[in-house]
N, C-alpha and C positions, 0 to 999 in steps of 0.2 A: 250481719255485723259489718260495720264500715272499717276499712283499713286505717291504721294510724298514719298520719302524715309524717313524712320524713322531713322534719323541720330543723334539724341540727346540721349545720354545714360540715361536710367532711365525714359524716357518720354513714356507715354502710347499713343498708336495710331499714326495716321499719321498727321503731321502738316507741312505745307509748310513754306518756308522761303521767306522773302522779297529779293529784288535785292541786298541789302547790306549784306545778309547772316543772318540777325537777324530773329529769329522765329517770324512769324506773330502773332498778338494778337487775342484772341478769340473775335468775334463780341459781342458788348454790347447788341444786341437785341436777343441773344440766350436765350431761355427759361430755367429757373432753372430746370425744369423737365428733360431736356436733360442732364444737368450736373449731376443731381441726378442719372439718369440711368447709365451714363457712369462711374461714380466714386463710385457707390453703396453707396450713402449717402442720408440722408433725412434731409433737412434744415428746415422743419417745416413751409414752406410757400407754396402758391399756385404754381402749376407747370408752370403756364403761366406768372409768374413774370419774368421780364427781368433781365439778368445778371448785367447790369450796375446799375440798381436800387437797386438790392440786395447788390452789392458791396458798394454803397454809404451808404445804411442803416446800414451796418455793419463796416463802416470805413476801408474797404479793398481797395487795389489798383489794384489787378489783380486776374485772375482765379487762378494763382499759389499761391497767398497768401491765397485764400479761401481753396484750396485743402490742403495746409500745416497747416491750422488752425484746431482747434478741433470742429468747427461747423459741425453739422450733423453726428457726429460719434456715 
């Protein structure tokens, strides 16, 4: 399987695109611990908490909103 091309300027890592060209969304069942490791942040919750639950709890819409926020810095 070929790796996805990192074609979005300023984006960390590899993210694939949907058929319409839009970047795919991060799965809601991703554990916060994975996000904390990747972005070197500590959100002060259990590492097995799911991303979609964390976003709802903090009134955020997406992983991008979380990364751009001051949470965990």
